[in-house]
C-alpha positions in Angstrom: 126.8 97.0 91.7 126.4 98.7 95.1 124.3 101.8 94.9 125.0 105.0 96.8 122.7 105.5 99.8 120.9 108.3 97.9 119.8 106.0 95.2 118.2 103.4 97.5 114.4 103.1 97.4 112.5 102.6 100.6 110.0 99.8 100.7 106.4 100.8 100.0 104.6 101.9 103.2 100.9 102.5 102.8 100.9 104.6 106.0 103.0 107.4 104.4 102.3 107.4 100.7 99.9 106.2 98.0 100.7 103.2 95.9 100.3 105.3 92.8 103.0 107.7 93.9 105.2 104.8 94.9 104.9 103.3 91.4 106.1 106.6 90.0 109.2 106.5 92.2 109.7 102.8 91.4 109.7 103.5 87.6 112.3 106.2 88.1 114.3 103.8 90.3 114.2 101.2 87.6 115.3 103.7 85.0 118.1 105.2 87.1 119.5 101.8 88.0 119.0 100.1 84.7 116.8 97.4 86.1 116.2 94.7 83.5 112.9 94.0 81.9 112.0 91.4 84.5 111.2 93.8 87.3 109.2 91.3 89.4 112.1 90.2 91.7 112.9 93.9 92.4 109.4 94.9 93.2 108.8 91.9 95.4 112.1 92.7 97.3 110.9 96.2 97.8 107.6 95.2 99.6 107.2 95.3 103.4 106.4 91.9 104.8 102.8 93.0 105.5 102.3 94.1 101.8 104.0 90.9 100.5 101.6 88.8 102.6 98.7 90.8 101.2 99.9 90.3 97.7 100.4 86.5 98.3 96.7 86.3 99.4 95.5 88.3 96.4 97.1 86.3 93.6 95.1 83.3 92.6 96.6 79.9 92.8 100.2 81.0 91.9 103.1 82.6 93.7 103.7 86.4 93.2 107.0 85.6 91.4 105.0 83.9 88.6 103.0 87.0 87.7 104.2 89.8 85.5 105.2 93.2 86.8 102.0 94.7 85.3 99.8 92.1 86.9 101.4 92.5 90.3 101.2 96.3 90.3 97.6 96.2 89.0 96.6 93.8 91.8 98.3 96.0 94.4 96.9 99.2 93.0 93.4 97.9 93.0 93.7 96.9 96.7 95.8 99.8 98.0 94.2 102.6 96.0 90.5 101.9 96.3 88.2 104.1 94.3 87.5 107.3 96.2 84.4 109.3 96.1 85.1 112.8 94.9 82.4 114.2 97.2 84.0 112.7 100.2 87.5 113.9 99.2 86.2 117.4 98.7 84.4 117.2 102.0 87.6 116.4 103.8 89.4 119.2 101.8 86.8 121.8 102.7 86.7 120.8 106.4 90.5 121.2 106.8 91.6 124.1 109.1 95.0 125.0 110.4 95.5 123.4 113.8 97.1 125.0 116.8 100.9 124.7 116.5 100.7 123.9 112.8 102.8 126.2 110.6 101.3 127.9 107.6 103.7 125.9 105.4 102.5 122.6 107.0 98.9 123.6 106.6 99.5 124.4 102.9 101.1 121.0 102.4 98.1 119.3 104.0 95.8 121.2 101.7 97.7 120.2 98.6 97.8 116.6 99.7 94.0 116.5 100.3 93.4 118.2 96.9 94.9 115.3 94.9 91.7 113.3 94.7 89.2 116.2 94.5 89.3 116.5 90.7 89.2 120.3 90.8 90.7 120.5 87.3 91.3 124.1 86.2 89.8 125.3 89.5 92.5 123.7 91.6 94.5 126.9 92.3 91.3 128.9 93.2 90.1 126.1 95.5 93.5 125.9 97.2 93.6 129.7 97.6 90.1 129.9 99.0 90.5 127.0 101.4 93.9 128.3 102.5 92.5 131.7 103.4 89.4 130.3 105.1 91.2 127.7 107.0 93.9 129.9 108.6 93.7 130.3 112.4 94.8 133.9 112.4 92.0 136.3 111.5 94.5 139.1 111.1 96.3 137.2 108.3 93.0 136.3 106.7 92.0 140.0 106.6 95.3 140.9 105.1 95.0 138.3 102.4 
Protein backbone atom coordinates (compact mmCIF):
# COMPACT_ATOMS: atom_id res chain seq x y z
CA UNK A 1 0.00 0.00 0.00
CA UNK A 2 1.38 3.41 -0.95
CA UNK A 3 0.94 5.96 1.79
CA UNK A 4 -0.06 9.54 1.17
CA UNK A 5 2.85 11.93 1.63
CA UNK A 6 1.35 13.23 4.88
CA UNK A 7 1.65 9.77 6.49
CA UNK A 8 5.31 9.30 5.71
CA UNK A 9 7.74 9.38 8.63
CA UNK A 10 11.08 11.06 8.20
CA UNK A 11 14.18 9.13 9.29
CA UNK A 12 15.45 9.87 12.80
CA UNK A 13 17.80 12.85 12.83
CA UNK A 14 19.59 13.47 16.13
CA UNK A 15 20.32 17.05 15.12
CA UNK A 16 16.66 18.06 15.16
CA UNK A 17 14.93 15.83 17.74
CA UNK A 18 15.46 13.49 20.65
CA UNK A 19 15.26 9.77 20.14
CA UNK A 20 12.54 9.58 22.81
CA UNK A 21 10.29 11.95 20.85
CA UNK A 22 11.06 10.05 17.66
CA UNK A 23 10.00 6.78 19.33
CA UNK A 24 6.67 8.39 20.21
CA UNK A 25 6.18 9.36 16.57
CA UNK A 26 7.30 5.92 15.45
CA UNK A 27 4.72 4.18 17.64
CA UNK A 28 1.98 6.38 16.17
CA UNK A 29 3.30 5.65 12.68
CA UNK A 30 3.13 1.90 13.38
CA UNK A 31 -0.39 2.19 14.74
CA UNK A 32 -1.65 4.39 11.89
CA UNK A 33 -0.15 2.18 9.21
CA UNK A 34 -0.96 -1.19 10.80
CA UNK A 35 2.69 -2.22 10.88
CA UNK A 36 2.91 -5.90 11.87
CA UNK A 37 4.35 -7.06 15.17
CA UNK A 38 7.79 -7.48 13.60
CA UNK A 39 8.74 -3.80 13.54
CA UNK A 40 12.48 -4.35 13.14
CA UNK A 41 12.59 -4.04 9.32
CA UNK A 42 10.60 -0.81 9.46
CA UNK A 43 12.70 0.78 12.20
CA UNK A 44 15.96 -0.16 10.45
CA UNK A 45 14.64 1.30 7.19
CA UNK A 46 13.83 4.56 8.97
CA UNK A 47 17.38 5.13 10.26
CA UNK A 48 19.81 7.47 8.57
CA UNK A 49 22.99 5.77 7.34
CA UNK A 50 24.95 7.38 10.18
CA UNK A 51 22.53 6.08 12.83
CA UNK A 52 22.41 2.62 11.27
CA UNK A 53 26.22 2.48 11.32
CA UNK A 54 26.15 3.45 15.00
CA UNK A 55 23.59 0.75 15.74
CA UNK A 56 25.62 -1.85 13.87
CA UNK A 57 28.64 -0.99 16.02
CA UNK A 58 26.60 -1.14 19.23
CA UNK A 59 24.98 -4.55 18.79
CA UNK A 60 27.18 -7.35 19.97
CA UNK A 61 28.20 -10.11 17.55
CA UNK A 62 24.90 -10.09 15.64
CA UNK A 63 23.28 -8.00 12.95
CA UNK A 64 20.67 -5.42 13.96
CA UNK A 65 17.99 -7.37 12.07
CA UNK A 66 18.49 -10.26 14.50
CA UNK A 67 17.56 -8.17 17.55
CA UNK A 68 14.03 -7.44 18.74
CA UNK A 69 12.42 -4.04 18.32
CA UNK A 70 12.64 -3.49 22.09
CA UNK A 71 16.33 -4.40 22.13
CA UNK A 72 17.16 -2.10 19.21
CA UNK A 73 15.29 0.87 20.62
CA UNK A 74 16.81 0.34 24.09
CA UNK A 75 20.32 0.27 22.59
CA UNK A 76 19.69 3.42 20.56
CA UNK A 77 17.96 5.22 23.40
CA UNK A 78 20.84 4.53 25.78
CA UNK A 79 23.32 5.89 23.23
CA UNK A 80 21.29 8.79 21.82
CA UNK A 81 19.59 9.95 25.02
CA UNK A 82 22.40 9.92 27.55
CA UNK A 83 21.47 10.66 31.13
CA UNK A 84 21.39 14.38 31.68
CA UNK A 85 22.17 16.20 34.87
CA UNK A 86 19.17 18.18 36.03
CA UNK A 87 21.41 20.94 37.38
CA UNK A 88 23.09 21.43 33.99
CA UNK A 89 19.73 21.42 32.21
CA UNK A 90 18.37 24.02 34.64
CA UNK A 91 21.51 26.10 34.21
CA UNK A 92 20.97 26.19 30.45
CA UNK A 93 17.29 27.03 30.98
CA UNK A 94 17.99 29.90 33.39
CA UNK A 95 20.74 31.36 31.18
CA UNK A 96 18.48 31.59 28.11
CA UNK A 97 17.64 35.10 27.01
CA UNK A 98 15.82 36.32 23.94
CA UNK A 99 18.37 37.08 21.23
CA UNK A 100 18.32 40.00 18.86
CA UNK A 101 16.00 39.28 15.97
CA UNK A 102 14.33 36.37 17.79
CA UNK A 103 10.55 36.73 18.04
CA UNK A 104 8.77 36.36 21.36
CA UNK A 105 7.13 33.18 20.03
CA UNK A 106 10.51 31.69 19.06
CA UNK A 107 11.93 32.56 22.49
CA UNK A 108 8.94 30.90 24.16
CA UNK A 109 9.45 27.74 22.08
CA UNK A 110 13.13 27.63 23.07
CA UNK A 111 12.21 27.96 26.74
CA UNK A 112 9.71 25.13 26.53
CA UNK A 113 12.23 22.96 24.72
CA UNK A 114 14.93 23.59 27.32
CA UNK A 115 12.51 22.91 30.18
CA UNK A 116 11.85 19.30 29.13
CA UNK A 117 14.77 17.83 31.11
CA UNK A 118 14.65 20.25 34.06
CA UNK A 119 12.22 18.18 36.15
CA UNK A 120 10.34 21.24 37.37
CA UNK A 121 7.25 19.14 38.11
CA UNK A 122 4.36 21.23 39.43
CA UNK A 123 6.59 24.35 39.22
CA UNK A 124 6.94 24.12 35.43
CA UNK A 125 4.46 26.88 34.57
CA UNK A 126 5.89 29.24 37.20
CA UNK A 127 9.45 28.55 36.02
CA UNK A 128 8.50 29.13 32.38
CA UNK A 129 6.71 32.37 33.25
CA UNK A 130 9.55 33.70 35.39
CA UNK A 131 12.28 32.88 32.87
CA UNK A 132 10.14 34.23 30.03
CA UNK A 133 9.72 37.61 31.72
CA UNK A 134 13.36 37.81 32.88
CA UNK A 135 14.73 36.73 29.51
CA UNK A 136 12.87 39.19 27.30
CA UNK A 137 15.02 41.80 25.55
CA UNK A 138 12.45 44.56 25.90
CA UNK A 139 12.40 46.18 29.34
CA UNK A 140 9.15 47.90 28.37
CA UNK A 141 7.41 44.55 27.87
CA UNK A 142 9.01 43.19 31.05
CA UNK A 143 7.59 46.07 33.09
CA UNK A 144 4.12 45.60 31.56
CA UNK A 145 4.16 41.91 32.46
